[in-house]
C-alpha positions in Angstrom: 87.6 97.1 188.5 88.1 99.9 185.9 91.6 100.7 187.2 92.5 97.0 187.2 91.3 96.7 183.5 93.4 99.6 182.5 96.4 98.3 184.3 96.0 94.8 182.8 95.6 96.2 179.2 98.2 99.1 179.5 100.7 97.5 177.1 98.0 97.1 174.5 96.8 100.7 174.9 100.3 102.1 174.6 101.0 100.0 171.5 97.8 101.3 169.9 98.6 104.9 170.6 102.1 104.5 169.1 100.7 102.8 166.0 98.2 105.6 165.6 100.9 108.2 165.9 103.1 106.4 163.3 100.2 106.1 160.9 99.4 109.8 161.3 103.0 110.8 160.6 103.1 108.5 157.5 99.8 110.0 156.2 101.2 113.5 156.6 104.4 112.6 154.9 102.6 111.0 151.9 100.3 114.0 151.5 103.1 116.4 151.6 105.0 114.4 148.9 102.0 114.1 146.5 100.7 117.0 144.4 97.5 118.6 145.5 94.7 117.3 143.3 93.7 120.9 142.8 97.2 121.8 141.4 96.4 120.5 137.9 96.2 122.3 134.6 94.5 121.2 131.4 95.5 122.8 128.1 94.6 122.4 124.5 97.4 122.1 121.9 96.5 123.2 118.4 98.5 122.8 115.2 97.8 123.5 111.5 99.9 122.3 108.6 99.5 122.7 104.8 99.0 119.6 102.8 99.2 119.1 99.0 96.8 116.4 97.8 98.4 113.7 95.8 95.2 112.1 94.4 92.2 113.0 92.3 89.3 110.6 92.9 86.6 110.3 90.4 83.4 108.6 91.7 81.1 106.8 89.2 77.5 105.9 89.7 75.8 103.2 87.7 72.0 103.1 88.1 69.8 100.6 86.3 66.2 99.4 86.7 64.4 96.1 85.8 61.1 94.3 86.3 63.0 91.9 88.5 66.1 92.2 90.7 68.0 89.9 88.2 67.1 92.2 85.3 68.3 95.3 87.2 71.6 93.6 88.2 72.2 92.3 84.6 71.7 95.8 83.2 74.1 97.2 85.8 76.7 94.6 85.0 76.5 95.4 81.3 77.3 99.1 82.0 80.1 98.1 84.4 81.6 96.0 81.6 81.5 99.0 79.3 83.1 101.2 82.0 85.9 98.7 82.6 86.7 98.6 78.9 86.7 102.4 78.7 89.0 102.7 81.7 91.4 100.0 80.4 91.5 101.9 77.1 92.8 104.9 78.9 95.7 102.9 80.3 94.4 102.2 83.8 94.4 98.8 85.5 91.2 97.0 86.3 92.2 97.0 90.0 92.3 100.8 90.0 88.5 100.8 89.5 87.3 100.2 93.1 83.8 99.3 94.2 82.5 101.6 97.0 79.0 100.1 97.3 76.5 97.9 95.4 72.8 97.7 96.2 69.6 96.2 94.7 66.3 97.3 96.1 62.6 97.6 95.2 61.8 100.8 93.2 58.7 102.6 94.6 56.7 105.3 92.8 54.3 107.8 94.4 51.3 108.8 92.4 50.0 111.4 94.9 47.7 109.0 96.6 49.6 105.8 97.3 53.0 104.2 96.9 53.4 101.3 94.4 56.4 99.2 93.5 57.7 99.6 90.0 60.3 96.9 89.6 63.8 97.0 91.1 66.7 99.4 91.0 70.4 98.4 91.1 73.1 101.0 92.1 76.9 100.5 91.8 79.3 103.2 93.1 82.9 103.0 92.0 86.0 105.1 92.5 89.0 105.7 90.2 92.1 107.3 91.7 94.4 109.4 89.6 97.7 110.7 90.8 98.2 114.4 90.7 100.5 113.9 87.7 97.5 112.5 85.8 95.4 115.7 86.2 95.2 116.2 82.4 93.3 112.9 82.0 90.3 114.0 84.0 88.3 115.1 80.9 88.9 111.7 79.3 87.9 109.9 82.4 84.6 111.9 82.6 83.9 111.1 79.0 84.7 107.4 79.6 82.1 107.2 82.3 79.4 108.9 80.2 80.2 106.9 77.1 79.9 103.7 79.2 76.5 104.7 80.5 77.7 105.5 84.0 77.5 108.8 85.7 80.0 111.0 87.6 78.6 111.5 91.1 81.5 113.6 92.4 85.2 114.4 92.2 87.6 115.0 95.0 91.2 116.0 95.7 92.3 113.6 98.3 95.3 112.4 100.3 96.7 108.8 99.8 96.7 106.8 103.0 100.5 107.1 103.2 100.3 110.9 103.2 97.4 110.9 105.6 99.5 108.9 108.1 102.5 111.3 107.5 100.5 114.5 108.0 98.6 113.1 110.9 101.8 112.2 112.8 103.3 115.7 112.0 100.1 117.6 113.1 99.7 115.6 116.3 103.3 116.1 117.3 103.1 119.8 116.7 99.8 120.0 118.7 101.4 118.1 121.6 104.4 120.5 121.6 101.9 123.4 121.6 100.2 121.9 124.7 103.5 121.6 126.5 104.4 125.2 125.7 101.1 126.4 127.0 101.3 124.4 130.2 104.8 125.7 130.9 103.8 129.3 130.2 100.7 129.1 132.5 102.7 127.5 135.3 105.5 130.0 135.0 102.9 132.8 135.4 102.1 131.4 138.9 105.8 131.0 139.8 105.3 127.3 139.3 106.3 124.8 136.7 104.5 122.1 134.8 105.2 118.7 136.2 104.4 115.2 135.3 101.9 114.6 132.5 98.7 113.1 133.8 96.6 112.4 130.8 96.2 113.1 127.0 93.2 113.1 124.8 93.3 113.5 121.0 90.2 115.5 120.4 90.4 116.1 116.6 92.4 115.4 113.5 90.9 117.6 110.8 91.3 115.9 107.4 88.5 115.7 104.9 88.6 115.2 101.1 88.3 118.5 99.2 85.2 118.2 96.9 85.5 119.8 93.5 82.4 118.6 91.8 79.1 117.1 93.0 76.5 116.0 90.4 73.1 117.5 90.3 70.2 115.1 90.1 66.7 116.2 89.3 64.2 113.4 88.4 61.5 115.9 87.4 63.8 117.5 84.8 65.3 114.2 83.8 68.8 115.1 85.0 70.6 112.0 86.3 74.2 111.2 87.2 74.8 110.0 83.6 73.5 113.1 81.9 75.5 115.1 79.5 74.7 118.2 81.5 76.4 116.9 84.6 79.4 115.7 82.5 79.8 119.3 81.1 79.6 120.8 84.6 82.2 118.4 85.8 84.6 119.2 83.0 84.1 122.9 83.6 84.7 122.6 87.3 88.0 120.7 86.7 89.1 123.1 84.1 88.8 126.1 86.4 90.6 124.7 89.3 94.1 123.3 90.2 95.1 121.4 93.2 96.5 123.6 96.0 97.6 123.3 99.5 94.8 122.6 102.1 95.0 123.2 105.8 95.0 120.2 108.2 94.5 120.7 111.9 95.0 118.6 114.9 94.0 119.2 118.6 95.4 117.6 121.7 94.0 118.1 125.2 96.7 117.4 128.0 96.6 117.6 131.7 99.7 118.3 133.9 100.5 118.5 137.5 101.6 122.1 138.6 104.5 121.9 141.1 
């Protein structure tokens, strides 16, 4: 019975064996043509470039209080009107004074035993951007803020969006080239060469505004953003510093086949 079954199904068995052999040969061929998954290298490309800031940004803070939220807002709006007039008087456009944030919230006081609400507080943060060519106007801008009843919260050297995009592209391109050079060098050390790029990850682009002045606020001593003391410190900080080149870094992680 068994011999009869084998004889009857012999063509099917032979066909299955041939198909299995063909599949095995194809699998070996594909494996030999594909890079070994272990033959990969991941390198980190790093680049640094020097950037000259083209903006000086002055950040104003308007803080007001009132028994109601409306009173707090109206008082804040009054100082804003004064600030706008001062800024226009220096030759700037109204559109150049940009709102960063505006908030109205309950103002709470702590008497050592419990917390009680004492009216409302309104805060308005604004930014005025000066080009690097307008550096000599900084002192006037600081005075304008104080005269209007606003405070100077901080001052930064910054890059315009156009320059940020330019430097970012340059730094990332240099970091990518550095990654390729490192991959080629490592592969050469093993008598191999870096093959096809598998993946890329941008891990960092290091740009941050360069802070020159940050206001000191001490409620116990009565020092607020709009104090004459903070204005004097801001002027002194700007008088003792000039914009200079700052380092911007970029990092790129890249994985290559080694062949």
